[in-house]
C-alpha positions as CSV (number, residue, x, y, z in Angstrom):
1,M,34.5,-31.3,-256.1
2,A,37.9,-32.2,-254.5
3,L,39.6,-35.4,-255.5
4,S,39.4,-37.9,-252.6
5,P,42.7,-39.2,-251.5
6,P,43.1,-42.8,-252.9
7,K,43.4,-45.8,-250.7
8,I,47.0,-46.2,-249.5
9,F,48.4,-49.3,-251.3
10,V,51.6,-50.7,-250.3
11,E,53.3,-52.1,-253.4
12,D,56.6,-53.7,-253.6
13,R,58.9,-53.0,-256.5
14,Q,59.4,-56.1,-258.6
15,V,62.9,-56.8,-260.1
16,P,62.9,-55.3,-263.6
17,L,62.9,-57.8,-266.5
18,D,65.9,-57.8,-268.5
19,A,67.4,-59.5,-271.7
20,T,67.4,-62.8,-270.1
21,S,63.7,-62.7,-269.2
22,D,60.7,-64.4,-270.9
23,P,57.7,-62.1,-271.9
24,P,54.6,-62.3,-269.9
25,A,51.6,-64.1,-271.4
26,L,50.6,-61.3,-273.8
27,F,46.9,-60.6,-274.5
28,D,45.7,-63.1,-271.9
29,G,43.2,-60.6,-270.6
30,T,45.6,-59.0,-267.9
31,T,46.0,-55.3,-268.2
32,R,49.7,-54.6,-268.1
33,L,51.6,-51.3,-267.7
34,Y,55.3,-51.6,-269.0
35,I,57.4,-49.0,-267.3
36,S,60.9,-48.4,-266.0
37,Y,61.1,-47.2,-262.4
38,T,63.5,-44.4,-263.4
39,C,61.8,-43.1,-266.5
40,P,59.8,-39.8,-266.1
41,F,57.5,-40.5,-269.0
42,A,56.5,-43.8,-267.6
43,Q,56.2,-42.4,-264.0
44,R,53.3,-40.2,-265.6
45,V,51.2,-43.2,-266.3
46,W,52.3,-45.0,-263.1
47,I,51.0,-42.0,-261.0
48,T,47.8,-41.8,-262.9
49,R,47.2,-45.5,-262.1
50,N,47.9,-44.9,-258.6
51,L,45.7,-41.9,-258.1
52,K,42.7,-43.7,-259.6
53,G,43.3,-46.7,-257.3
54,L,43.9,-49.2,-260.2
55,Q,46.8,-51.1,-258.6
56,D,44.8,-54.3,-258.6
57,E,43.5,-53.7,-262.1
58,I,46.7,-52.6,-263.9
59,K,49.7,-54.8,-263.4
60,L,53.1,-53.2,-263.5
61,V,55.7,-54.7,-265.6
62,P,59.1,-53.1,-265.0
63,I,61.7,-53.2,-267.6
64,D,65.5,-52.8,-267.3
65,L,66.2,-50.2,-270.0
66,S,69.8,-50.6,-269.7
67,N,69.5,-54.4,-270.7
68,R,66.2,-54.5,-272.4
69,P,64.6,-57.7,-273.5
70,A,64.3,-58.2,-277.2
71,W,60.6,-59.1,-276.8
72,L,59.9,-55.5,-275.7
73,K,60.4,-54.4,-279.3
74,E,59.2,-57.6,-280.9
75,K,56.1,-58.3,-279.0
76,V,55.1,-55.2,-277.1
77,N,56.1,-51.8,-278.5
78,P,57.9,-51.6,-281.9
79,A,59.4,-48.3,-280.7
80,N,61.2,-50.4,-278.0
81,K,60.2,-47.7,-275.3
82,V,58.1,-47.4,-272.2
83,P,55.6,-46.6,-271.2
84,A,53.2,-49.0,-273.0
85,L,49.8,-50.2,-271.9
86,E,48.4,-53.6,-272.8
87,H,44.7,-53.4,-272.5
88,N,41.8,-55.0,-274.5
89,G,44.0,-56.7,-276.8
90,K,46.0,-53.9,-277.9
91,I,49.1,-51.9,-277.0
92,T,49.1,-48.1,-276.4
93,G,52.2,-45.9,-276.0
94,E,53.2,-42.3,-275.5
95,S,52.8,-40.9,-272.0
96,L,50.5,-37.9,-272.5
97,D,48.2,-40.1,-274.6
98,L,48.3,-42.8,-272.0
99,I,47.3,-40.6,-269.0
100,K,44.3,-39.5,-270.8
101,Y,43.4,-43.1,-272.0
102,V,43.7,-44.4,-268.3
103,D,41.7,-41.6,-267.0
104,S,39.0,-42.2,-269.6
105,N,38.8,-45.8,-269.8
106,F,39.1,-47.0,-266.3
107,D,36.9,-46.5,-263.0
108,G,38.2,-44.2,-260.3
109,P,38.1,-40.4,-259.7
110,S,38.3,-38.2,-262.9
111,L,41.7,-36.4,-263.3
112,Y,40.4,-33.8,-265.8
113,P,37.9,-31.1,-265.1
114,E,34.7,-30.6,-266.9
115,D,35.0,-26.8,-266.9
116,S,35.7,-25.6,-270.5
117,A,38.1,-22.8,-269.5
118,K,40.2,-25.3,-267.4
119,R,40.2,-27.9,-270.0
120,E,41.3,-25.4,-272.7
121,F,44.1,-24.1,-270.3
122,G,45.1,-27.9,-269.5
123,E,45.6,-28.7,-273.2
124,E,47.8,-25.6,-273.6
125,L,49.9,-26.8,-270.6
126,L,50.0,-30.3,-271.9
127,K,51.3,-29.2,-275.2
128,Y,53.8,-26.9,-273.5
129,V,55.4,-29.5,-271.2
130,D,57.1,-31.7,-273.7
131,E,57.4,-29.3,-276.7
132,T,59.0,-26.5,-274.8
133,F,59.5,-27.0,-271.1
134,V,61.4,-30.3,-271.0
135,K,63.4,-29.4,-274.2
136,T,64.4,-26.0,-272.6
137,V,65.7,-27.3,-269.3
138,F,67.4,-30.3,-270.9
139,G,69.1,-28.1,-273.5
140,S,70.3,-25.6,-270.7
141,F,72.6,-28.3,-269.1
142,K,75.2,-27.5,-271.7
143,G,75.1,-23.8,-271.1
144,D,73.9,-21.6,-268.2
145,P,70.7,-23.2,-266.7
146,V,70.0,-20.3,-264.3
147,K,69.6,-17.9,-267.3
148,E,68.3,-20.4,-269.9
149,T,65.6,-21.9,-267.9
150,A,64.3,-18.8,-266.1
151,S,61.5,-18.2,-268.7
152,A,60.4,-21.9,-268.6
153,F,60.1,-22.0,-264.9
154,D,58.5,-18.6,-264.7
155,H,55.9,-19.9,-267.2
156,V,55.1,-22.7,-264.7
157,E,55.0,-20.2,-261.8
158,N,52.5,-18.0,-263.7
159,A,50.3,-20.9,-264.8
160,L,49.9,-21.9,-261.2
161,K,48.4,-18.5,-260.6
162,K,45.6,-18.9,-263.2
163,F,43.1,-20.6,-260.9
164,D,42.6,-19.8,-257.3
165,D,40.5,-22.7,-256.2
166,G,43.5,-24.8,-255.3
167,P,47.3,-25.1,-255.4
168,F,47.4,-27.1,-258.6
169,F,47.6,-26.0,-262.3
170,L,43.8,-26.3,-262.7
171,G,42.9,-25.7,-259.2
172,E,42.4,-29.2,-258.2
173,L,44.7,-32.0,-259.0
174,S,44.6,-33.1,-262.7
175,L,46.5,-34.7,-265.3
176,V,48.5,-31.6,-265.9
177,D,50.1,-31.9,-262.5
178,I,50.9,-35.5,-263.3
179,A,52.5,-34.4,-266.7
180,Y,54.9,-31.9,-265.0
181,I,55.9,-33.5,-261.7
182,P,58.2,-36.2,-262.9
183,F,60.4,-33.8,-264.7
184,I,60.2,-30.9,-262.1
185,E,61.1,-33.5,-259.5
186,R,64.3,-34.3,-261.4
187,F,65.2,-30.8,-262.4
188,Q,64.9,-29.5,-259.0
189,V,67.3,-32.1,-257.5
190,F,69.8,-31.8,-260.3
191,L,69.9,-28.1,-260.7
192,D,70.3,-27.5,-257.0
193,E,73.1,-30.3,-256.7
194,V,75.2,-29.4,-259.6
195,F,74.5,-25.8,-260.4
196,K,73.3,-24.6,-256.9
197,Y,70.2,-23.2,-258.6
198,E,67.1,-23.6,-256.4
199,I,64.1,-23.2,-258.8
200,I,61.6,-22.4,-256.0
201,I,63.4,-19.3,-254.9
202,G,61.1,-16.4,-256.0
203,R,58.5,-18.7,-257.2
204,P,56.1,-19.2,-254.2
205,N,53.5,-21.0,-256.3
206,L,55.8,-23.6,-257.6
207,A,57.1,-24.2,-254.1
208,A,53.6,-24.6,-252.7
209,W,52.8,-27.0,-255.7
210,I,55.8,-29.1,-255.0
211,E,55.0,-29.2,-251.3
212,Q,51.3,-30.5,-252.1
213,M,52.6,-33.1,-254.6
214,N,54.9,-34.5,-251.9
215,K,52.0,-35.1,-249.6
216,M,50.5,-37.6,-252.1
217,V,51.6,-41.2,-251.5
218,A,50.3,-42.1,-254.9
219,Y,53.0,-40.0,-256.2
220,T,55.8,-40.4,-253.8
221,Q,55.8,-44.1,-254.1
222,T,56.9,-43.5,-257.8
223,K,59.9,-41.2,-257.1
224,T,63.3,-41.9,-258.2
225,D,66.2,-41.8,-255.8
226,S,68.0,-38.3,-255.9
227,E,71.5,-39.8,-256.2
228,Y,70.4,-41.8,-259.2
229,V,68.9,-38.6,-260.8
230,V,72.2,-36.5,-260.3
231,N,74.4,-39.2,-261.5
232,Y,72.2,-39.9,-264.6
233,F,71.9,-36.2,-265.6
234,K,75.7,-35.8,-265.1
235,K,76.2,-38.6,-267.7
236,F,73.8,-36.9,-270.0
237,M,75.8,-33.7,-269.7
238,A,79.1,-35.5,-270.3
239,L,77.6,-37.0,-273.5
240,Q,76.3,-33.7,-274.7
241,F,79.7,-32.3,-274.2
242,C,81.3,-35.1,-276.1
243,L,79.0,-34.7,-279.1
244,N,79.5,-30.9,-279.2
245,S,83.2,-31.5,-279.2
246,I,83.0,-33.7,-282.3
247,P,83.3,-32.1,-285.7
248,V,80.0,-32.1,-287.6
249,N,81.5,-34.0,-290.5
250,V,82.5,-37.0,-288.3
251,L,79.1,-36.9,-286.6
252,K,77.5,-37.2,-290.2
253,Q,79.8,-40.2,-290.9
254,N,78.5,-42.1,-287.9
């Protein structure tokens, strides 16, 4: 059964909370999702919330990660990171765990299939995305992304061929698509802008998948400005270059 489009919910972006802010009234019965508007990991949970139509039930609490409040670590997440979900008197973190948690513990359309073959393949893809795909692409920025990322993007292209009952990884839209899109969104923009590498060339399934994802308001409302993405990744590249230029013994001393 196809996932019904969620009700379009116009949501203004609130000003992110910084080091000068006071914490919300923690554990007062409100369900809160702590995010950064520009964090791809947090974006996964944000998209899941939107697709399930939980905008009224789960309140977004945007954080300024460049000037994060001390209470984020002291009162919300000891890891001092987003995403974090405040629900039923406890805090849960880690994006892949959280998208499953939100899907399982809240009302709204299911975002994971019951079919055992699809679930098994879905678990393989969820393991691959952070352990291999994201690391491979980020690691390529200090080398030759065209050569070094080919196998990773080909893996995605081939995975999208597995099921023929829809344009998504498991046929119909699922948590797997949500796990991948924040990173592919950013990688596509950056690799094209900086390396003139268009990842969809020769990958028709990936191209069709991106096109379908961009038709979903629940996702497009969460996208990061392309200029910000390019500038952020350029800074990441510069940092990697600097670290690689420092002798190992100096790095160890610091």
